Legacy VTK file of the C-alpha trace (Angstrom):
# vtk DataFile Version 3.0
C-alpha trace
ASCII
DATASET POLYDATA
POINTS 126 float
-0.133 0.079 0.077
1.625 3.533 -0.884
1.347 6.380 0.876
-1.249 9.234 0.137
0.359 12.409 -1.704
-1.642 15.057 -0.364
-1.111 17.210 -3.372
-2.498 14.552 -5.641
-4.850 12.572 -3.712
-8.723 13.095 -4.000
-10.582 15.970 -3.051
-12.050 13.930 -0.375
-9.136 12.282 0.970
-7.567 15.540 1.648
-10.178 16.707 3.323
-9.960 13.689 5.725
-6.322 14.210 5.950
-6.898 17.455 7.322
-9.898 16.799 9.692
-7.813 14.025 11.190
-4.703 16.474 11.559
-7.092 18.807 13.373
-8.482 16.183 15.496
-4.709 15.368 16.476
-4.043 18.488 17.772
-7.229 19.042 19.424
-6.531 15.816 21.620
-3.216 16.974 22.332
-4.126 20.031 23.236
-6.395 18.345 25.914
-3.360 15.764 27.102
-3.711 12.762 24.782
-0.642 11.165 23.273
-0.478 9.655 19.805
-0.276 6.029 19.774
-1.141 5.142 16.206
-2.281 6.993 13.242
-4.459 5.313 10.016
-3.294 1.817 11.816
-4.607 -0.907 9.351
-5.674 -4.293 10.190
-6.372 -5.828 6.959
-8.862 -4.095 5.573
-9.909 -1.773 8.536
-8.364 1.496 9.555
-8.419 3.042 12.744
-7.984 6.776 12.000
-6.520 7.673 15.370
-5.103 5.995 18.675
-4.571 7.993 21.300
-3.879 7.647 25.152
-4.515 9.962 28.035
-3.785 8.249 31.553
-5.190 4.813 31.795
-7.784 5.294 28.718
-7.240 4.151 24.708
-9.357 6.187 22.531
-9.774 4.818 19.060
-11.253 7.736 16.719
-13.001 7.660 14.020
-12.494 10.915 12.085
-15.241 12.472 9.605
-14.772 15.740 8.042
-17.151 17.677 6.026
-16.643 20.892 4.525
-19.837 21.697 5.256
-22.016 19.814 8.049
-25.860 19.754 7.575
-27.019 19.779 10.961
-29.801 17.442 9.930
-27.357 14.984 8.357
-24.417 14.872 10.772
-21.055 12.932 9.790
-21.420 10.372 12.703
-24.347 8.669 11.448
-22.214 7.281 8.559
-20.703 5.386 11.397
-23.275 2.339 11.190
-23.232 -0.478 12.951
-21.133 -2.429 9.919
-18.605 0.388 10.465
-18.448 0.151 14.455
-17.970 -3.560 14.270
-14.886 -3.202 11.873
-13.577 -0.495 14.621
-14.170 -2.668 17.944
-12.348 -5.663 15.699
-9.606 -3.693 14.643
-9.141 -2.263 18.175
-9.233 -5.011 19.823
-6.499 -6.800 17.410
-4.252 -3.317 17.967
-4.547 -3.773 21.765
-3.404 -7.195 21.601
-0.597 -6.802 19.775
0.359 -3.685 21.876
-0.337 -5.280 25.118
-2.698 -2.799 26.271
-4.435 -5.375 28.824
-4.710 -2.650 31.897
-6.210 0.235 29.766
-10.406 1.141 29.040
-10.856 1.053 25.788
-13.138 3.651 24.599
-14.877 4.443 20.933
-15.117 8.211 19.783
-16.138 10.101 16.639
-14.664 13.247 15.798
-16.570 15.244 13.524
-14.726 18.087 11.683
-16.442 20.872 9.650
-13.488 22.021 7.812
-15.798 25.193 6.652
-16.494 26.490 10.056
-12.868 24.983 11.662
-14.781 23.476 14.376
-14.480 20.013 15.874
-17.671 18.162 17.857
-15.849 15.289 19.606
-18.119 12.621 21.004
-16.661 10.389 23.692
-18.085 7.146 24.054
-20.161 7.602 20.925
-20.467 3.476 20.400
-19.546 0.394 22.568
-18.769 -3.481 22.144
LINES 1 127
126 0 1 2 3 4 5 6 7 8 9 10 11 12 13 14 15 16 17 18 19 20 21 22 23 24 25 26 27 28 29 30 31 32 33 34 35 36 37 38 39 40 41 42 43 44 45 46 47 48 49 50 51 52 53 54 55 56 57 58 59 60 61 62 63 64 65 66 67 68 69 70 71 72 73 74 75 76 77 78 79 80 81 82 83 84 85 86 87 88 89 90 91 92 93 94 95 96 97 98 99 100 101 102 103 104 105 106 107 108 109 110 111 112 113 114 115 116 117 118 119 120 121 122 123 124 125
C-alpha cells in the first residue's frame, strides 16, 4: 500500500487527512498522546489511536467542508463500521499489550468550513 500524496489525492482524501490533523492537535492540546495514525488491520483502518492516562481512545474522524445539522457525519458510522473498528481495536490492543487500560470508541466530526470539531466520547461500545 502506498502513501497518500496530499497534493495529488482526491478531494475527500485531502479533507480526511486535514480533519485527522485537526483532531490530532485538538486532542494533544487536551493531554492525549498519539499511539497510531491510520493503523491498518487487513482492510479495516483505525484513524487515530490516542492515550490519556489509563484510557485508549480509538477515534473515527469524519470531515466535511460544511456539516448539515440534519445529517451529521456520525450517522455514517453505522453498525458495520462500528463492528470493524471494534475488531481492529481489539487486534491493536492485543498486538500492543494493552491489557490494563480502558478502551473507548469516539467519533470526531470536523467541519472544515467553520473550523469546528464536535468530539463525541463513548460514541459507541461493544
